[in-house]
C-alpha positions as CSV (number, residue, x, y, z in Angstrom):
1,M,186.3,189.1,56.5
2,R,183.7,186.8,55.1
3,L,183.3,183.0,56.1
4,S,185.0,180.9,53.1
5,A,187.1,177.9,52.5
6,A,190.4,180.0,52.8
7,Q,189.0,181.3,56.2
8,L,188.3,178.0,57.9
9,E,191.5,177.7,59.5
10,A,190.8,181.2,61.3
11,L,187.8,179.9,63.2
12,P,188.0,179.4,66.9
13,A,188.9,175.9,68.0
14,N,185.5,175.4,69.4
15,I,183.6,175.9,66.2
16,A,183.2,172.3,64.6
17,R,183.9,172.1,60.7
18,P,183.2,169.5,58.2
19,G,184.7,166.1,59.1
20,Y,185.6,165.1,55.6
21,D,187.4,166.5,52.5
22,R,184.7,168.4,50.5
23,D,186.8,168.9,47.4
24,A,186.9,165.0,47.1
25,R,183.3,164.6,47.2
26,G,181.0,165.0,44.2
27,I,177.5,166.2,43.7
28,G,175.0,163.7,44.1
29,I,171.9,165.8,45.2
30,V,170.3,168.9,43.3
31,H,168.0,170.9,45.8
32,F,165.2,173.3,44.6
33,G,164.5,175.8,47.1
34,I,167.6,176.4,49.3
35,G,166.2,178.3,52.0
36,A,166.9,178.7,55.8
37,F,164.9,175.4,56.4
38,H,166.8,173.1,54.0
39,R,170.2,174.6,55.3
40,A,169.2,173.7,58.7
41,H,167.7,170.2,57.9
42,M,168.5,168.0,55.2
43,A,171.8,169.6,54.6
44,A,172.8,169.1,58.1
45,Y,171.9,165.5,58.0
46,T,173.7,165.1,54.7
47,D,176.8,166.9,56.2
48,N,176.8,164.4,59.0
49,A,176.4,161.4,56.6
50,M,179.5,162.4,54.6
51,A,181.5,163.0,57.8
52,A,180.7,159.4,58.8
53,G,181.3,157.7,55.7
54,A,182.1,157.6,51.9
55,G,179.7,158.9,49.3
56,D,179.5,161.7,46.8
57,W,176.5,163.5,48.1
58,R,177.5,167.1,48.0
59,I,174.3,169.5,47.3
60,L,173.8,171.9,44.4
61,G,171.4,174.4,45.4
62,V,168.7,175.8,43.2
63,S,167.0,179.2,43.6
64,L,164.1,179.3,41.2
65,R,163.8,183.0,41.3
66,S,165.7,185.3,43.9
67,P,169.3,185.7,43.6
68,A,169.7,186.2,47.3
69,V,170.8,183.0,48.6
70,R,173.1,182.7,45.8
71,D,174.6,185.7,46.7
72,Q,175.0,184.9,50.2
73,M,176.6,181.7,49.6
74,R,178.7,181.6,46.5
75,V,181.1,184.1,47.8
76,Q,181.4,181.8,50.8
77,D,182.3,178.6,48.7
78,G,178.8,177.2,50.0
79,F,180.0,177.1,53.6
80,Y,177.5,178.5,56.3
81,T,177.1,178.2,60.3
82,L,174.4,176.5,61.6
83,V,173.4,177.7,65.1
84,E,171.3,175.7,67.7
85,R,169.7,178.1,70.2
86,S,168.0,177.2,73.4
87,A,167.6,178.8,76.6
88,G,170.9,177.3,77.7
89,G,173.0,179.2,74.9
90,S,174.1,178.6,71.7
91,K,176.0,175.9,69.7
92,A,177.5,176.6,66.4
93,R,178.9,174.5,63.6
94,I,180.1,175.0,59.9
95,I,178.2,172.9,57.4
96,G,179.9,172.1,54.2
97,A,177.3,170.2,52.2
98,V,176.3,172.6,49.8
99,T,178.7,172.9,46.8
100,D,177.2,176.0,45.3
101,V,174.0,177.8,44.8
102,L,172.6,179.0,41.3
103,V,169.6,180.9,40.0
104,A,167.7,178.5,37.6
105,S,166.8,181.2,35.3
106,E,170.2,182.5,34.8
107,E,172.2,179.1,34.6
108,R,169.8,176.8,33.0
109,E,172.3,174.9,31.1
110,R,174.3,174.0,34.3
111,L,171.2,173.1,36.1
112,N,170.2,170.8,33.4
113,A,173.4,169.3,33.1
114,A,173.7,168.6,37.0
115,L,170.1,167.0,36.8
116,A,171.1,164.9,33.9
117,A,174.6,164.0,35.4
118,P,175.0,160.2,35.9
119,T,176.3,160.9,39.4
120,T,173.1,162.8,40.4
121,H,170.6,160.4,42.1
122,I,168.4,162.8,44.3
123,A,166.4,166.0,43.4
124,S,164.8,167.4,46.5
125,F,162.5,170.2,47.2
126,T,161.8,172.8,49.9
127,I,159.8,175.0,47.6
128,T,157.0,175.9,50.0
129,E,153.2,174.8,49.4
130,K,152.9,177.5,46.8
131,G,155.8,176.1,44.6
132,Y,153.8,173.3,43.7
133,C,151.7,175.4,41.5
134,R,148.4,173.9,42.6
135,A,145.0,175.6,41.7
136,P,142.7,176.0,44.7
137,D,141.1,172.5,44.0
138,G,144.5,171.1,44.3
139,S,145.1,170.4,40.5
140,L,148.1,171.7,38.6
141,D,147.9,175.2,37.3
142,L,149.8,175.0,34.0
143,A,150.3,178.5,33.7
144,L,152.1,178.9,37.2
145,A,154.0,175.7,36.6
146,D,155.2,177.3,33.3
147,D,156.6,180.5,34.9
148,H,160.0,178.9,36.0
149,S,158.7,176.2,38.4
150,A,160.8,173.1,39.0
151,F,158.4,171.0,36.8
152,S,159.8,172.7,33.7
153,Y,163.5,172.0,34.6
154,L,162.9,168.5,35.6
155,A,161.3,167.7,32.3
156,E,164.3,168.8,30.2
157,A,166.5,166.7,32.7
158,F,164.3,163.7,32.2
159,A,164.5,164.1,28.6
160,R,168.3,164.1,28.8
161,R,168.3,161.2,31.1
162,K,166.0,159.3,28.9
163,A,168.1,159.9,25.7
164,A,171.4,159.0,27.4
165,A,169.8,155.9,28.6
166,L,170.5,156.8,32.4
167,P,168.6,155.8,35.3
168,G,165.8,158.0,36.8
169,L,165.9,160.0,40.0
170,T,164.5,159.9,43.4
171,L,162.5,163.1,43.9
172,L,162.4,164.2,47.6
173,S,159.8,166.3,48.7
174,C,160.5,168.0,52.0
175,D,157.7,170.3,52.1
176,N,154.6,170.5,54.5
177,L,151.9,169.0,52.1
178,A,149.8,166.1,53.1
179,G,151.1,162.9,51.2
180,N,153.8,165.3,49.9
181,G,155.4,162.4,47.7
182,A,152.2,161.5,46.2
183,Q,151.3,165.0,45.5
184,L,154.7,165.6,43.7
185,K,154.3,162.5,41.7
186,R,150.8,163.5,40.6
187,L,151.8,167.0,39.9
188,I,154.9,166.0,37.8
189,G,152.9,163.5,35.9
190,D,150.1,166.0,34.9
191,Y,152.8,168.6,33.8
192,L,154.5,166.0,31.7
193,A,151.3,164.8,30.3
194,A,150.5,168.4,29.1
195,R,154.1,169.4,28.1
196,A,156.1,166.4,27.4
197,P,153.8,163.2,27.1
198,A,156.7,161.2,25.5
199,L,158.3,161.3,29.2
200,V,155.3,160.1,31.1
201,D,156.0,156.4,30.9
202,W,159.9,157.1,31.4
203,F,159.1,159.1,34.5
204,E,156.7,156.6,36.1
205,G,158.9,153.7,35.5
206,Q,162.3,155.2,36.4
207,C,161.5,157.8,39.4
208,T,160.3,157.5,42.7
209,C,158.7,160.1,45.0
210,P,159.0,159.2,48.6
211,S,156.8,160.8,51.2
212,T,158.4,162.8,54.1
213,M,157.7,164.2,57.5
214,V,160.1,167.3,58.3
215,D,160.4,168.7,61.6
216,R,162.6,171.7,62.8
217,I,161.7,175.2,63.8
218,V,163.9,177.6,61.7
219,P,163.2,181.3,61.8
220,A,164.1,183.8,59.5
221,T,167.8,185.0,60.2
222,T,167.8,188.5,61.1
223,D,170.7,191.2,61.0
224,A,170.9,191.0,64.7
225,D,171.6,187.2,64.3
226,R,174.2,187.7,61.8
227,A,176.0,190.2,64.2
228,D,175.6,187.7,67.1
229,I,177.2,184.7,64.8
230,E,180.0,187.1,63.9
231,S,181.0,187.6,67.4
232,L,180.9,184.0,67.9
233,I,182.9,182.8,65.0
234,G,185.2,185.8,64.3
235,L,184.0,185.9,60.4
236,R,181.0,187.6,58.7
237,D,178.4,185.1,57.5
238,E,175.7,186.2,55.4
239,A,174.1,182.9,54.9
240,A,174.2,181.8,58.5
241,V,171.0,179.8,59.9
242,V,169.4,179.8,63.4
243,T,167.4,176.8,64.6
244,E,166.3,174.9,67.6
245,P,168.1,171.7,69.2
246,F,165.2,169.5,68.0
247,S,165.3,167.9,64.7
248,Q,163.1,165.0,63.1
249,W,163.0,163.5,59.8
250,V,160.8,160.5,58.7
251,I,161.4,159.1,55.3
252,E,159.4,156.7,53.3
253,D,161.5,153.8,52.1
254,N,161.0,154.4,48.4
255,F,164.4,155.5,46.9
256,F,165.1,154.6,43.1
257,G,168.7,154.5,43.5
258,P,171.4,155.0,46.3
259,R,171.1,157.5,48.9
260,P,173.2,158.8,51.9
261,A,173.0,157.0,55.1
262,W,170.7,159.5,56.8
263,E,169.2,157.0,59.2
264,L,172.4,156.9,61.1
265,H,172.3,160.3,61.8
266,G,168.6,160.7,63.1
267,A,166.5,160.2,60.2
268,Q,163.8,157.5,60.5
269,I,163.4,155.3,57.3
270,T,160.0,153.6,57.4
271,S,157.3,152.2,55.1
272,D,154.6,154.4,56.3
273,V,155.1,158.1,57.0
274,H,151.3,159.1,57.1
275,A,150.8,159.0,60.7
276,Y,153.8,161.0,61.5
277,E,153.2,163.5,58.8
278,T,149.5,164.0,59.5
279,A,150.2,164.7,63.5
280,K,152.8,167.1,62.5
281,L,150.7,169.1,60.0
282,R,147.7,169.3,62.2
283,M,149.2,169.4,65.5
284,L,152.8,171.3,65.2
285,N,152.0,173.3,62.0
286,G,148.3,173.8,62.9
287,A,149.0,175.2,66.2
288,H,151.7,177.5,64.8
289,S,149.3,179.1,62.2
290,A,146.8,179.3,65.1
291,L,149.5,181.1,67.1
292,A,150.4,183.3,64.3
293,Y,146.9,184.8,63.4
294,L,145.6,184.8,67.1
295,G,148.9,186.3,68.2
296,L,149.1,188.9,65.7
297,K,145.6,190.1,66.5
298,R,146.8,190.3,70.1
299,G,149.6,192.6,69.3
300,H,152.3,189.7,69.8
301,H,155.5,189.3,67.4
302,Y,157.1,186.2,68.4
303,V,155.9,182.6,69.1
304,H,157.3,182.3,72.5
305,Q,155.3,185.5,73.3
306,A,151.8,184.2,71.8
307,I,152.2,181.1,73.6
308,A,152.9,182.6,77.0
309,D,149.6,184.5,76.5
310,P,147.0,183.3,79.1
311,A,144.4,183.9,76.7
312,L,146.0,181.8,73.9
313,A,147.8,178.9,75.8
314,P,144.5,177.0,76.6
315,L,143.1,177.4,73.1
316,I,146.5,176.1,71.6
317,G,146.4,173.1,73.9
318,Q,142.8,172.5,73.1
319,L,143.7,172.6,69.3
320,M,146.5,170.0,69.7
321,R,145.1,167.8,72.1
322,E,141.1,167.8,71.8
323,E,140.8,168.9,68.1
324,A,143.9,167.6,66.0
325,A,145.1,164.7,68.1
326,A,141.5,163.4,68.2
327,S,141.3,163.4,64.4
328,L,144.4,161.2,64.0
329,T,145.2,157.4,64.1
330,P,148.6,157.3,65.8
331,A,151.4,154.8,64.6
332,P,152.3,152.1,67.1
333,G,154.3,153.8,69.8
334,Q,153.3,157.1,68.7
335,D,152.3,159.1,71.8
336,L,150.2,162.1,70.8
337,N,149.9,163.6,74.1
338,A,153.8,163.5,74.9
339,Y,154.0,165.0,71.3
340,A,152.0,167.9,72.4
341,D,153.6,168.5,75.7
342,A,157.1,168.5,73.5
343,L,155.6,171.3,71.0
344,I,154.6,173.3,73.7
345,E,157.9,173.3,75.3
346,R,159.5,173.9,71.8
347,F,157.2,177.0,71.3
348,N,158.3,178.5,74.7
349,N,162.0,178.6,73.5
350,P,162.6,182.2,74.0
351,A,165.9,182.2,72.2
352,L,164.7,181.5,68.5
353,N,162.6,184.8,68.3
354,H,160.3,182.9,65.8
355,R,158.1,185.6,64.1
356,L,154.6,185.3,63.9
357,A,154.5,187.3,60.4
358,Q,156.6,184.7,59.0
359,I,154.1,182.1,59.8
360,A,151.3,183.9,58.6
361,M,152.7,184.0,55.1
362,D,150.9,182.0,52.4
363,G,148.0,181.1,54.8
364,S,145.7,180.1,51.7
365,Q,148.2,177.3,50.8
366,K,148.7,176.1,54.4
367,I,145.3,175.9,56.3
368,P,143.7,173.2,54.1
369,Q,145.9,170.4,55.8
370,R,146.6,172.4,59.0
371,W,142.8,173.0,59.9
372,L,140.3,172.0,57.2
373,E,140.9,168.5,57.3
374,T,140.4,168.6,61.2
375,L,137.4,170.4,60.7
376,A,136.0,167.9,58.2
377,F,136.8,164.9,60.4
378,H,135.0,166.0,63.5
379,Q,131.9,167.6,61.4
380,A,131.6,164.0,60.0
381,H,131.5,162.9,63.8
382,G,128.7,165.6,64.9
383,R,131.3,167.8,66.6
384,Q,132.8,171.4,66.4
385,C,136.3,172.7,66.8
386,P,136.2,175.8,68.6
387,A,139.9,176.5,68.8
388,I,140.4,176.1,65.1
389,L,137.2,177.9,64.3
390,S,138.5,180.8,66.5
391,S,141.8,180.5,64.5
392,L,140.0,180.6,61.2
393,A,138.1,183.7,62.2
394,A,141.5,185.4,63.1
395,W,142.9,184.2,59.5
396,L,139.8,185.8,58.1
397,G,140.7,189.1,59.8
398,H,144.4,188.7,58.7
399,I,143.4,188.4,55.0
400,R,141.1,191.4,55.3
401,G,144.0,193.5,56.2
402,D,143.6,193.7,60.1
403,N,147.3,193.2,60.7
404,G,148.7,195.1,57.8
405,A,149.9,194.0,54.3
406,V,148.9,190.3,53.2
407,D,151.8,188.1,51.9
408,D,149.8,185.4,50.3
409,P,149.6,184.3,46.5
410,L,145.8,184.6,46.6
411,A,145.7,187.9,48.4
412,R,144.1,190.0,45.6
413,A,141.5,187.1,45.1
414,L,140.9,186.8,48.7
415,K,140.3,190.8,49.2
416,A,137.9,190.5,46.2
417,V,135.8,187.8,48.0
418,W,135.9,190.0,51.3
419,D,134.9,193.1,49.5
420,Q,131.9,191.4,47.8
421,A,130.7,189.1,50.8
422,G,131.6,191.2,53.8
423,A,131.7,189.8,57.3
424,D,128.2,188.3,57.0
425,G,128.8,186.3,54.0
426,I,132.5,185.6,53.9
427,V,132.4,182.1,55.4
428,P,130.2,180.6,52.8
429,A,131.6,182.8,50.1
430,L,135.1,181.3,50.8
431,F,134.8,177.9,52.1
432,G,131.3,176.6,50.3
433,P,131.2,174.3,47.4
434,A,133.1,175.5,44.3
435,T,134.6,178.3,46.0
436,L,138.2,179.7,46.3
437,M,139.0,177.7,49.5
438,A,136.6,174.8,48.8
439,S,137.8,171.6,50.7
440,G,136.1,168.4,52.3
441,W,134.9,170.8,54.8
442,H,131.7,172.8,54.1
443,P,130.9,174.8,57.2
444,S,127.5,174.2,58.9
445,D,125.2,177.2,59.8
446,A,126.4,176.6,63.4
447,E,130.0,176.8,62.4
448,A,129.6,179.7,60.1
449,A,127.8,181.6,62.9
450,F,130.8,180.8,65.4
451,I,133.1,182.4,63.0
452,R,131.0,185.2,62.2
453,A,130.7,186.1,66.0
454,A,134.4,185.8,66.4
455,I,135.0,188.1,63.5
456,C,132.4,190.6,64.7
457,A,133.8,190.4,68.3
458,N,137.0,191.9,67.3
């Protein structure tokens, strides 16, 4: 029997349920990219906020392509189980913040109506780095953006809101991009300039794009997880999400209209997100990517296995403390050494089974902000980063196919560069000026030699 509104009363007494009348709450948020991370993070914060106070903040989830989450959640009336796992055991609760999930291309009019509704105040995003349709140089790739991106739907909604003299929206990115709010604003602005120039001034005057830092480890849910959760709650839940107890959300105080009282439930509202965001990208995400490529190379499957490897643990510590942290300017009271200690403890959680292959996906979209910015900082100060360079060599082996099929939007282009350049030329061919992975870091001869030696040693 599936979890649904009709089956809530059948749940065991120790399973927490939404503490509010769901049917009495309207939709205030439209969220693009309603995967596991959103359901473990923003949706959980919103569920807490509605349980503690008034407000029409239910979430309409939007899948830009796949019907999988829609098919999981619609028959469950939007309900799902959130399970926090640690070495000490599991803790489960039912989340009711999501009212429904639609596939954008199949229900375009319903999506447009929701985005244009006067009761909708926030459009939010966890569409992963590749969902922002950026070319390798960071500019907007219009061809990608026209192919069912969030931007095309937003343009239609803006036109409706403008025509109806409705106020704009807060556009809230919850993705792992440096300056995610500023990047979202720039990319939407570029899309509108190309496809709907009459809306550019309205967008700039009527919408805001706060930056955020989001932090919670959320592995992909497996069939074994679903079976465990079914035994825990007595109902089948195809949309269940497994996560760690830790959760952090830092949000720039830059909202256009009303919002849920997320700060009363653990979120931090601040005037400057940058220090928290950069630390998370370079320390947590940078270490995660390093564990993925180095760990896969050594035959590991999960994060907790890789961090327990005596050949990898010192390298990850060096990456976080001596390379990433040393490139940062912390906010007042931000203890980066304590942050590194906490990250190591979280990585060692054996209950999560966070797959390295999941983290390794889409590396071309991730490593610029996770590794290359740190490399550029230290290069400018005359220093190398051996841990990141070793990780970069492992990534190059990964995209060559050393670990099997490559799941990356640039997989074909990366393979073509490999085929042409070979191990001796791959570093300047990928990371030099005007190359596929061009950035502020241009490898020195010594750095290129370090990476080549690491590649050839394997």
